[in-house]
Every structure is written in C-alpha cells, then in structure tokens.
C-alpha positions in Angstrom: 211.7 160.6 119.2 212.6 158.1 121.9 210.7 160.0 124.5 207.6 160.2 122.3 207.8 156.5 121.6 208.0 155.8 125.3 205.0 158.0 126.0 203.0 156.3 123.3 203.9 152.8 124.6 202.8 153.9 128.1 199.5 155.2 126.8 198.9 152.0 124.9 199.7 149.9 127.9 197.4 152.0 130.0 194.5 151.6 127.6 195.1 147.8 127.4 194.9 147.6 131.2 191.7 149.7 131.2 190.1 147.4 128.7 191.2 144.3 130.5 189.8 145.8 133.7 186.5 146.5 132.1 186.0 143.0 130.8 185.1 141.5 134.2 182.6 144.3 134.8 181.0 143.7 131.5 180.7 140.0 132.2 179.1 140.8 135.6 176.7 143.2 133.9 175.7 140.6 131.4 175.1 138.0 134.1 172.9 140.4 136.1 171.0 141.3 133.0 170.3 137.7 132.1 169.3 136.9 135.7 166.8 139.8 135.6 165.4 138.8 132.2 165.1 135.1 133.3 163.3 136.2 136.5 160.9 138.5 134.6 160.2 135.7 132.0 159.5 133.2 134.8 156.9 135.6 136.3 155.4 136.0 132.9 155.2 132.2 132.2 154.0 131.3 135.7 150.3 132.2 135.1 150.3 130.0 131.9 151.8 127.0 133.7 149.4 127.5 136.6 146.4 127.7 134.3 147.5 124.6 132.4 147.7 122.6 135.7 144.4 124.2 136.8 142.6 123.0 133.7 143.7 119.4 134.2 142.3 119.1 137.7 138.9 118.5 139.2 137.4 120.7 142.0 138.7 118.5 144.8 142.3 118.7 143.5 142.0 122.5 142.8 141.1 123.3 146.4 143.3 120.7 148.2 146.5 120.6 146.2 149.2 123.4 146.0 148.7 125.7 142.9 151.7 124.3 141.0 151.1 120.7 142.0 150.8 118.2 139.1 147.3 116.7 138.8 147.2 113.2 140.1 145.2 112.1 137.1 145.1 114.7 134.3 141.6 115.4 133.3 141.9 115.9 129.6 138.2 115.3 129.4 137.7 118.8 130.6 138.8 120.0 127.2 136.5 117.5 125.4 133.6 118.5 127.7 133.9 122.3 127.1 134.3 121.8 123.4 131.4 119.3 122.8 129.0 120.0 125.7 129.7 123.6 126.7 129.2 125.1 123.2 132.8 126.4 123.3 133.2 125.3 119.6 130.4 127.8 118.7 131.9 130.5 121.0 135.3 129.9 119.5 134.0 130.3 115.9 132.2 133.5 116.9 135.3 135.0 118.5 137.3 134.2 115.4 135.1 135.6 112.7 134.1 138.7 114.8 137.7 139.4 115.7 139.0 139.0 112.1 136.2 141.1 110.6 136.6 144.0 113.1 140.4 143.9 112.8 140.4 144.0 109.0 137.9 146.8 108.9 139.8 148.8 111.5 143.2 148.4 109.8 141.8 149.2 106.3 139.7 152.2 107.4 142.5 153.5 109.7 145.0 153.3 106.8 142.6 155.2 104.5 142.1 157.9 107.2 145.8 158.2 107.9 146.6 158.4 104.2 144.1 161.2 103.8 145.4 163.1 106.8 149.2 162.8 106.1 149.5 162.6 102.4 146.7 164.8 101.1 146.3 168.5 101.5 142.8 169.6 102.5 141.2 172.0 105.0 140.2 170.5 108.3 142.7 167.6 108.3 144.3 168.7 111.5 140.8 169.1 113.1 139.8 165.6 112.0 143.0 164.2 113.4 142.3 166.1 116.7 138.9 164.5 116.9 140.3 161.0 116.6 143.0 161.7 119.3 140.4 163.2 121.6 138.3 160.0 121.2 141.1 158.1 123.0 140.3 159.9 126.2 136.6 158.7 126.2 136.1 155.9 128.8 134.5 152.8 127.3 132.1 152.4 130.3 130.6 155.9 129.8 129.4 154.9 126.3 127.5 151.7 127.2 124.1 153.3 127.8 124.2 155.6 124.8 125.4 152.8 122.6 122.8 150.4 123.9 120.0 152.9 123.3 121.3 153.6 119.7 121.7 149.9 118.8 118.3 149.2 120.3 116.7 151.8 118.1 118.5 150.4 115.1 117.5 146.8 116.0 121.1 145.7 116.5 120.8 144.3 120.0 121.7 140.6 120.0 123.4 141.2 116.7 127.2 140.7 116.1 127.2 143.9 113.9 126.9 145.9 117.1 130.1 144.4 118.4 132.0 144.9 115.1 130.9 148.6 115.0 131.9 149.1 118.6 135.3 147.5 118.1 136.1 149.5 115.0 135.1 152.8 116.6 137.1 152.3 119.8 140.2 150.9 118.1 140.3 153.5 115.4 142.2 156.2 117.4 145.0 154.0 118.6 145.3 152.5 115.1 145.6 155.9 113.5 148.1 157.0 116.1 150.4 154.0 115.4 150.1 154.5 111.6 150.8 158.3 111.7 154.6 158.1 112.4 155.1 155.5 109.6 153.1 157.4 107.0 154.9 160.7 107.8 158.2 158.8 107.1 157.2 157.5 103.7 159.2 159.2 100.9 157.0 161.4 98.7 159.2 160.7 95.7 157.5 157.4 95.2 154.0 159.1 95.1 155.2 161.8 92.8 156.7 159.2 90.4 153.4 157.2 90.4 151.3 160.4 89.8 153.6 161.3 86.9 152.9 157.9 85.4 149.2 158.6 85.5 148.4 156.6 88.7 145.0 157.6 90.3 144.6 158.1 94.1 142.9 154.8 94.6 145.6 152.9 92.8 148.3 154.9 94.5 147.0 153.8 97.9 146.1 150.2 97.2 149.0 149.4 94.8 151.9 151.4 96.3 151.3 152.9 99.8 149.3 150.0 101.4 151.9 147.3 100.5 154.7 149.5 101.8 153.1 149.6 105.3 152.9 145.8 105.9 155.1 145.9 109.0 153.1 148.6 110.8 149.9 147.0 109.6 151.0 143.8 111.3 151.6 145.8 114.5 148.1 147.4 114.5 146.5 144.2 113.5 147.9 142.2 116.4 147.0 145.0 118.8 143.4 145.1 117.5 143.2 141.4 117.5 144.2 141.1 121.2 141.6 143.8 122.2 138.8 142.3 120.2 139.5 138.7 121.3 139.6 139.5 125.0 136.7 142.1 125.0 134.0 141.3 127.5 131.9 144.4 128.3 130.3 144.9 124.9 129.6 141.2 124.4 128.0 141.0 127.8 125.9 144.1 127.2 124.8 143.8 123.6 124.5 140.0 123.1 121.8 137.9 124.7 121.5 134.6 122.8 124.1 131.8 122.9 124.5 131.6 119.1 126.3 135.0 119.1 128.3 134.8 122.3 132.1 134.7 122.3 134.6 132.9 124.5 134.9 135.6 127.1 131.2 135.4 127.9 130.7 131.7 127.2 132.9 130.8 130.2 130.1 131.8 132.4 128.1 128.7 131.4 130.2 126.6 133.8 129.3 128.8 136.8 126.1 127.4 138.3 123.9 128.5 141.2 125.1 125.7 143.5 128.3 124.3 141.9 131.0 125.6 139.6 133.1 123.4 137.3 136.5 125.1 137.8 138.4 122.6 135.7 136.1 123.3 132.8 136.6 127.0 133.3 140.3 126.6 133.3 140.1 124.5 130.0 138.0 127.3 128.4 140.5 130.0 129.4 143.4 127.9 128.1 141.6 127.5 124.7 141.0 131.2 124.6 144.6 132.1 125.2 146.2 129.8 122.6 145.2 131.6 119.4 146.5 135.0 120.7 149.7 133.3 122.1 150.4 131.6 118.8 149.7 134.8 116.8 152.0 136.8 119.0 154.8 134.3 118.7 154.7 134.3 114.9 154.2 138.1 114.6 156.4 139.4 117.4 159.2 140.3 115.0 156.7 142.2 112.8 155.4 144.1 115.9 158.8 145.3 116.9 159.7 146.2 113.3 156.5 148.2 112.9 156.9 150.1 116.2 160.5 150.9 115.4 159.7 152.0 111.9 156.9 154.3 113.0 158.9 155.9 115.7 161.1 157.9 113.4 159.6 160.9 111.5 161.3 162.3 108.4 
C-alpha cells in the first residue's frame, strides 16, 4: 500500500510539473495569437483610415502630403458638395431601394426554392438543384451582351427592373447553397405535427419554416446586400440616365476631361462604405450564427 501511495504521489507531482511547464507556453501562444490578430486588424482598418483622410483633403494635399498625413484644414465641404451638387443624394437613394428590393426578392424566392427541394418529394428536384449549382460557374461578363439584347427587346434598358432581375438571378445560386445545409438540418417532426393539425403548405412555410430560419436568412441577406450595393458592371451597362444611377457609377461624375476632384471622389466612396459597414457591425453575430448552423447536416 505504501509503495502504491508513493507511486501515485510521484505521478501527481509529475502531472503538476507538466501543467506548470505548459502555462508559460500557453501564455506565449496567446501573446503571439493576439499580435497576429492585431496586425491583421490594422491592415484591415488601414484602407478606411486612409480613405477618411483622403476625403478631407484637396487635390494639392492629396498629391503633396504623405498618405496618412492629417489634412491641414479638413475639407468637410467635400461631403456637402457631393451630397448637394453631385447628385449623391439621388444615387444613394437609388442604391438603397434597388439593393433592398433585390435582396428581399432573392431571399424569399431562394427560401421557397430551397424548401421545395429539401422538404418536398417530387421528380426532378435533384436536377433543378444541379441547374442552380451549375449557374454559379457562369461568369458575369459572359452574360452582358445576351442580357443587354434581351432587356433591349423588352424595353428595360435604362430601367432599374433590369438591375433587380440581374441581381436576383446571379445571387440565387449562392443563396440556395447557403440555405441548403440549414434546411436539411430542420427537424421534420415540426412539419409533421403542423400537417397533422391541418396546416397547409403555404402556412407551413410562412408561419413555421420561414421564422425558424432567421439566422441563416440574415447571413444570406447581408451577402446579397454587399454584392448588390457594390455592383458596378450591370449599372454601367444597363443604366444611362442619372435618375437611375447608383453610387458605384455616380462617382464618375467627379472625373472630368481636364481636372478630377479627388477629395469629392473620396467623400463619395466614404459615404458608400458606411451603410455596409454599419450593417455588418450589427449583423456580424447573425452571420456567424447562420453559417455555423448551416454547416451541420442531420
């Protein structure tokens, strides 16, 4: 008994020494991790700080001062100029309502399609899903001429409907792909209980399934919103008049044949970044939650 007690004491002392020896290594590991994260965060924040200083300078300061130098006299009038004189208020409104409309349509239609593919049994569901997944491999640039010809025949050139249709079509595959994992993980017992109570398919989706997917809907919504807000090619191709232009194209108004107002361009870009930045800050937890919830099947 005494020998066994001695051995157990030696083992416990050895384990304590090992744990005490690992503590400094853990601290060093945490320090290195935080240093790496702070460095990455600094690189991420650097363009925003540079753009803020850029938007508060005139052309002379932009080309003669260091990039991160504070403006000698901050030109806040650059923001007033682009908002009142440069039609940025109109472009901002166009970006907001086109982005919101396309995002809502994409999320709702994508949820309906995903529900039909994953929760309903019908012939051709796998084939339809394959068509949506294949659509992800089609380059956007290769569709510009066919889309322009089609919208021209329909009388939709210089019409925001052409933008909304294009955004919904090109965002649908990635939206369905994100929703698939979450829908597969939903318990079927809830649906069976609702059907037993006499619930129709429409009520089953809008009253039960759709509210259960709010976290993944937030994820798909912010992804769609970022793409729609920053999109340039379709707006530049399909929209001609100023009354339907968005922020991404409206910034070109400050590029002249002989002179370019770089401070005004910086102010326009800063205004265009703020809505997406604010939305991402408030919805970042929802995005992580939605991705994590949709990554597990069964």
